[in-house]
C-alpha positions in Angstrom: -30.0 -8.4 -29.6 -28.2 -5.1 -29.8 -25.1 -5.7 -32.0 -23.9 -2.1 -31.4 -22.7 -3.1 -28.0 -20.5 -6.0 -29.2 -17.3 -3.9 -30.0 -17.4 -2.2 -26.6 -18.0 -5.6 -24.9 -15.1 -7.1 -26.8 -12.8 -4.2 -25.9 -13.7 -4.5 -22.2 -13.1 -8.2 -22.4 -9.6 -7.7 -23.8 -8.7 -5.2 -21.1 -9.9 -7.6 -18.4 -7.7 -10.4 -19.9 -4.7 -8.0 -19.8 -5.4 -7.2 -16.1 -5.6 -10.9 -15.4 -2.2 -11.5 -16.9 -0.7 -8.6 -14.9 -2.3 -9.9 -11.8 -0.7 -13.4 -12.3 2.7 -11.7 -12.4 2.0 -9.4 -9.5 -0.8 -10.9 -7.3 -2.4 -8.6 -4.8 -5.8 -8.3 -3.1 -6.7 -5.0 -4.7 -6.2 -6.4 -8.3 -8.6 -9.3 -7.3 -11.2 -6.8 -6.2 -10.8 -4.7 -9.4 -11.1 -7.9 -11.5 -14.3 -8.8 -9.6 -15.7 -5.3 -10.2 -14.9 -5.5 -13.9 -16.5 -8.9 -14.1 -19.8 -7.6 -12.9 -19.3 -4.7 -15.4 -18.8 -7.3 -18.2 -22.0 -9.2 -17.0 -23.9 -5.9 -17.1 -22.6 -5.1 -20.6 -23.6 -8.6 -21.8 -27.0 -8.2 -20.4 -27.4 -4.9 -22.1 -26.5 -6.6 -25.4 -29.4 -8.9 -25.1 -31.7 -6.4 -23.5 -34.8 -5.3 -25.5 -37.6 -3.1 -23.8 -40.3 -5.4 -25.1 -38.6 -8.8 -25.1 -39.8 -11.6 -22.9 -36.9 -11.7 -20.5 -36.7 -7.9 -20.2 -37.4 -7.8 -16.4 -34.8 -10.5 -15.6 -32.2 -8.7 -17.8 -33.2 -5.3 -16.3 -32.7 -6.7 -12.8 -29.3 -8.1 -13.8 -28.2 -4.8 -15.3 -29.3 -2.7 -12.3 -28.0 -5.1 -9.6 -24.6 -5.4 -11.5 -24.4 -1.5 -11.5 -24.7 -1.5 -7.8 -22.5 -4.5 -7.1 -19.7 -3.1 -9.3 -19.9 0.3 -7.6 -19.8 -1.3 -4.1 -16.8 -3.5 -5.0 -14.9 -0.5 -6.2 -15.9 1.5 -3.1 -14.4 -1.4 -1.0 -11.3 -1.6 -3.2 -10.7 2.2 -2.9 -11.5 2.5 0.7 -9.4 4.7 3.0 -11.5 4.5 6.1 -9.6 4.4 9.4 -11.6 1.4 10.6 -10.8 -2.3 10.6 -11.3 -4.5 7.6 -14.1 -6.5 9.1 -15.9 -3.3 10.2 -15.6 -1.8 6.7 -16.9 -5.0 5.1 -19.9 -5.1 7.5 -20.6 -1.4 6.9 -20.6 -1.7 3.1 -22.5 -5.1 3.2 -25.3 -3.7 5.4 -25.6 -0.5 3.3 -25.6 -2.5 0.1 -28.7 -4.5 1.0 -31.4 -1.7 0.9 -29.8 -0.4 -2.3 -29.8 -3.9 -3.8 -33.5 -4.2 -2.9 -34.2 -0.8 -4.4 -32.5 -1.7 -7.8 -34.3 -5.0 -7.9 -37.7 -3.4 -7.3 -36.9 -1.0 -10.0 -35.7 -3.7 -12.4 -38.9 -5.6 -11.9 -40.9 -2.5 -12.9 -42.7 -2.3 -9.6 -43.3 1.4 -9.9 -45.3 2.1 -6.7 -44.4 4.0 -3.6 -45.4 1.1 -1.5 -42.4 -0.9 -3.0 -39.9 1.9 -2.8 -40.5 3.7 0.5 -39.7 0.6 2.7 -36.3 0.3 0.9 -35.7 4.0 1.5 -36.6 3.8 5.2 -34.4 0.7 5.8 -31.5 2.4 3.9 -31.7 5.5 6.1 -31.8 3.5 9.4 -29.0 1.2 8.3 -26.9 4.1 7.0 -27.2 6.2 10.1 -26.7 3.4 12.6 -23.7 1.9 10.8 -22.1 5.3 10.4 -22.3 6.0 14.1 -21.5 2.5 15.4 -19.1 1.1 12.7 -17.6 4.3 11.2 -18.1 6.4 14.4 -18.6 9.4 12.1 -21.4 11.9 12.6 -20.5 13.6 9.3 -21.0 10.3 7.3 -24.4 9.8 9.2 -25.5 13.2 8.1 -24.5 12.5 4.5 -26.6 9.3 4.6 -29.6 11.2 5.8 -29.2 13.8 3.1 -28.8 11.3 0.3 -31.8 9.2 1.4 -34.0 12.2 2.0 -33.2 13.4 -1.5 -34.2 9.9 -2.8 -37.3 9.9 -0.7 -38.4 13.2 -2.3 -37.9 11.8 -5.8 -39.9 8.7 -4.8 -42.6 11.1 -3.4 -42.7 12.7 -6.9 -43.0 9.1 -8.4 -39.8 9.7 -10.3 -38.5 6.3 -9.5 -35.8 6.2 -12.2 -34.3 9.3 -10.9 -34.3 8.0 -7.4 -32.6 4.7 -8.3 -30.0 6.4 -10.5 -29.3 9.0 -7.8 -28.4 6.3 -5.4 -26.0 4.7 -8.0 -24.5 8.1 -8.7 -23.7 8.5 -4.9 -22.0 5.1 -4.9 -19.8 5.8 -7.9 -19.0 9.3 -6.8 -17.8 7.8 -3.4 -15.5 5.4 -5.4 -14.1 8.4 -7.3 -13.4 10.3 -4.2 -11.8 7.4 -2.5 -9.5 6.7 -5.5 -8.6 10.3 -5.5 -7.5 10.2 -1.9 -5.9 6.8 -2.0 -3.8 6.6 -5.3 -0.5 8.4 -5.5 -0.6 12.0 -6.6 0.8 12.5 -10.1 -0.1 9.0 -11.2 -1.4 8.7 -14.7 -3.4 5.7 -13.7 -5.0 7.7 -10.9 -6.0 10.4 -13.3 -7.6 7.9 -15.6 -9.4 6.0 -12.8 -10.8 9.1 -11.1 -11.9 10.6 -14.4 -13.6 7.4 -15.3 -15.5 7.1 -12.1 -16.4 10.8 -12.2 -17.8 10.4 -15.7 -19.6 7.2 -14.7 -21.3 9.0 -11.7 -22.3 11.9 -13.9 -23.8 9.6 -16.5 -25.8 7.9 -13.8 -27.1 11.2 -12.6 -28.0 12.4 -16.1 -29.5 9.2 -17.3 -33.1 10.0 -16.3 -32.8 13.2 -18.3 -31.1 11.7 -21.3 -33.8 9.1 -21.9 -36.3 12.0 -22.3 -34.2 13.5 -25.1 -33.3 10.7 -27.5 -31.3 13.1 -29.7 -28.5 12.8 -27.1 -28.8 9.1 -26.7 -26.0 8.1 -29.2 -23.3 10.4 -27.7 -24.4 9.5 -24.2 -24.0 5.8 -25.1 -20.5 6.3 -26.4 -19.5 8.3 -23.2 -21.1 5.5 -21.1 -18.9 2.8 -22.7 -15.8 5.0 -22.9 -15.5 5.4 -19.1 -15.4 1.6 -18.6 -12.4 1.3 -20.9 -10.9 4.4 -19.3 -11.1 2.9 -15.8 -9.7 -0.5 -17.0 -6.8 1.3 -18.7 -6.2 3.3 -15.5 -6.1 0.1 -13.4 -3.6 -1.4 -15.8 -1.4 1.8 -15.6 -1.6 1.9 -11.8 -0.3 -1.7 -11.6 2.5 -0.9 -14.1 3.4 2.3 -12.2 3.5 0.4 -8.9 5.7 -2.3 -10.4 8.1 0.3 -11.8 8.2 2.0 -8.4 8.8 -1.4 -6.7 11.7 -2.1 -9.1 13.2 1.3 -8.4 13.0 0.7 -4.7 14.5 -2.8 -4.9 17.4 -1.3 -7.0 18.3 0.8 -4.0 17.2 -1.4 -1.0 17.9 -4.8 0.4 15.0 -7.1 -0.3 15.2 -9.0 3.1 15.5 -6.1 5.6 14.3 -3.1 3.5 17.5 -1.2 4.4 19.5 0.8 1.9 21.9 -1.4 -0.2 25.4 -0.6 -1.3 24.4 1.6 -4.1 22.1 3.8 -2.1 24.7 3.8 0.7 27.3 5.3 -1.7 25.0 8.1 -2.6 24.1 8.8 1.1 27.7 8.7 2.2 28.8 11.1 -0.6 25.9 13.5 0.4 26.9 13.2 4.1 30.5 14.0 3.3 29.5 17.0 1.3 27.3 18.3 4.1 30.2 17.7 6.6 32.5 19.9 4.4 29.9 22.7 4.3 29.2 22.7 8.0 32.7 21.7 9.3 31.2 18.9 11.2 32.4 15.3 11.8 31.0 12.1 10.2 31.3 8.6 11.6 31.2 5.5 9.6 30.7 2.2 11.4 30.8 -1.3 9.8 29.4 -4.2 11.7 29.9 -7.9 10.9 27.9 -10.5 12.9 30.1 -13.0 14.7 29.3 -16.7 14.2 26.6 -16.1 11.6 27.8 -18.9 9.4 27.3 -21.3 12.2 23.7 -20.1 12.6 23.0 -20.9 9.0 24.8 -24.2 9.1 23.1 -25.5 12.3 19.6 -23.8 12.1 19.1 -23.3 8.4 19.0 -20.3 6.2 15.4 -19.4 7.1 16.5 -18.8 10.8 19.5 -17.0 9.5 17.3 -14.6 7.5 15.2 -14.1 10.6 18.3 -13.2 12.7 19.3 -10.7 10.1 15.8 -9.2 10.0 15.6 -9.0 13.9 19.1 -7.5 14.1 18.3 -4.9 11.5 15.2 -3.9 13.3 17.1 -3.5 16.6 19.8 -1.5 14.9 17.1 0.7 13.3 15.8 1.6 16.8 19.4 2.1 18.1 20.4 4.8 15.6 19.1 8.3 15.1 16.5 9.1 12.4 19.0 11.3 10.5 21.6 8.4 10.4 21.7 5.9 7.5 21.7 2.2 8.4 22.5 0.0 5.4 23.1 -3.7 4.7 26.1 -4.4 2.4 25.1 -8.0 2.0 25.6 -11.3 4.0 25.9 -10.4 7.7 27.5 -6.9 7.2 25.8 -3.7 8.2 26.9 -0.1 7.9 25.9 3.1 9.8 26.6 6.6 8.6 26.2 9.1 11.3 26.6 12.8 10.5 27.1 15.7 12.9 28.6 13.7 15.7 30.5 15.4 18.5 34.1 14.4 18.9 33.8 12.4 22.0 30.4 12.4 23.6 28.6 12.0 20.3 30.7 9.0 19.2 30.4 7.4 22.6 26.6 7.7 22.8 26.3 6.4 19.2 28.4 3.3 19.9 26.5 2.6 23.2 23.2 2.8 21.3 24.6 0.3 18.7 25.9 -1.9 21.5 22.6 -1.9 23.3 20.8 -2.7 20.0 23.0 -5.7 19.4 22.6 -7.0 22.9 18.9 -7.3 22.6 18.0 -11.0 22.9 16.4 -12.7 19.9 13.9 -15.5 20.2 14.6 -18.2 17.7 12.6 -21.4 17.7 11.5 -20.5 21.2 15.0 -20.1 22.5 16.7 -16.8 23.4 19.8 -15.9 21.5 22.2 -13.0 21.7 24.3 -11.9 18.7 27.5 -9.8 18.7 29.4 -8.1 16.0 33.0 -7.2 15.1 33.1 -3.4 14.6 35.2 -1.1 12.6 34.8 2.7 12.7 36.3 5.5 10.7 35.8 9.3 11.2 35.7 11.9 8.6 37.8 14.0 8.0 40.3 12.7 10.5 40.8 9.1 9.1 40.0 9.7 5.4 39.0 12.5 3.0 36.7 10.6 0.7 34.1 7.9 0.9 36.1 5.1 -0.7 39.1 5.4 1.8 36.7 5.9 4.7 35.0 2.6 3.9 38.3 0.9 3.5 39.6 2.1 6.8 36.4 1.1 8.7 36.6 -2.3 6.9 40.2 -2.9 7.8 39.5 -2.1 11.5 36.4 -4.4 11.5 38.5 -7.3 10.1 41.3 -6.6 12.6 38.8 -6.8 15.5 37.2 -9.9 14.1 40.5 -11.8 14.0 41.7 -10.5 17.3 42.2 -13.5 19.7 39.1 -14.2 21.8 36.9 -12.1 19.6 34.5 -15.1 19.0 35.5 -17.4 21.8 32.6 -16.7 24.2 29.3 -18.5 23.7 26.0 -16.7 23.6 22.7 -17.9 24.9 22.0 -21.1 23.0 25.7 -21.7 22.3 25.5 -20.0 18.9 27.1 -16.6 19.1 29.1 -14.4 21.5 27.3 -12.1 23.9 29.9 -9.4 24.1 30.5 -6.4 21.9 33.9 -5.9 20.3 36.5 -4.2 22.4 36.9 -1.5 19.8 33.4 -0.3 20.5 34.1 -0.2 24.2 37.3 1.7 23.7 35.7 4.4 21.7 32.6 4.6 23.8 34.8 5.1 26.9 36.1 8.4 25.6 38.6 8.0 22.8 36.8 9.7 19.9 39.5 8.7 17.3 40.8 5.3 16.6 44.4 5.0 15.3 44.8 4.2 11.7 45.9 0.6 11.1 
C-alpha cells in the first residue's frame, strides 16, 4: 500500500463532499455528471493507493486504474459538450467511441503486450470513429481527426510502444474535454480558468507519462503535478457553481421570477436611461401600463397555477407585440409596463398600441378551453405629460385606474366567461390618431 497517496486522496474526497453539498442546494444535470467523473477519479486514486507492480492483484488494479482514466475523461467530455446535435446522438456517439478505447485500456491493464491484442482495438476504433463522425456528428473534420489520432496510435503499436499508444488515446480524450470547457464556460470565469488549466495539465501528464517512467528522477515532481490538477479541477467546478449562483441571484434581483421580465427595479433604471436618451435626441417616449381585467376571478375559480400560466402566456404574447428596443416589465400581480422610445407623435403611438392590442387579443388555451384576456390601459408621453420618471409613471397609473373603473370596462365576458374580450377604449382612442391623451 502506498501511503503517500493518502493525503491527496483525502483532499479529493473533501472537495467531492463540498461539491455534493453545493449540488443539493442547486441541483443540475451538469453537477451530477461532474460528481460522477470525480467519483471515478476517486476510485482510480484509491486503486493507485493499493497498487504495487509486483503484488498479486496488480493486473486487476491496473485495469481499474486505466479504465477509470478513460471513463472519467469520457464523462467530462459529455459534461462539457458543445456539439450542435441532439442529446441522444451525442450519447450514442460518445458511447460507441468509448468501447474500443475501453478495450484498449483493458488489454493494456492486463499486460497483454502483443500487436495481436492491440491492432483489432485500433481498427475498430478507427471504423467507429469515422462512421459516427459522418452519420451522427455529420462532420468531415471530426472524421479526419479520428483518422489522424488512430493512425498515430497504430504507428506507436507498430513500434511496440503500447504504453505510449494507450496514453496518447487518453491524452486526446482529456484534451477534448479541456477544449470543450474552454468553449462552453463563460469567458472571464475564474472557475473556467481552473478547469481548463486542470484538464490541460492532465492531458499533458498523460502524454508525457511514457517518457517520465523512463526518468525516475522526475517521478516525484510529476506525481505532485498529477495529483494537483485533480484538486484544481474540483476547485474550478466549485467556483463555477458559486459563480453561476451569484449570477443567478443578480439576475433574479432585476427580473420577475415567473415571466423573466424586468422587475420594478430594472424598469426604473431602463426608464431613466430612456428619458436621458430622449432628452439628447429630442424624441418622444411612451410609457404604457396594462392591468389585466378579471384576473382575480381567474385565480379564485381556476387556481393560482392557472393564474400563473395566464401571466406567463400574456407576457410572451406582449413580448412578441413590442419592438426589440422597447422594455416590457412586470410590476407585480397582473400589472405590466411598456417603455417605448423614439415613437412618432401619431403613427408611432398608434402602431404601438395596435400591436399591444393584438398581443392581448391572442386566445389562450387553459385546461383545453380558449380564453381571451383584456387589460385596462394607461399611457403617458414624455415630455408632454411629465418631465421625470416618477411623474410619468404616476400619470400613466392614474389613467389606467380611470379606464379600469369606467362603466362597462369589465362588463363583457370573454371566451369561457372569465374575462373581457375587448381592449380598453383609451387604447382605441390613441390608436385612432390622437397621439396625446389629456392629463387627468
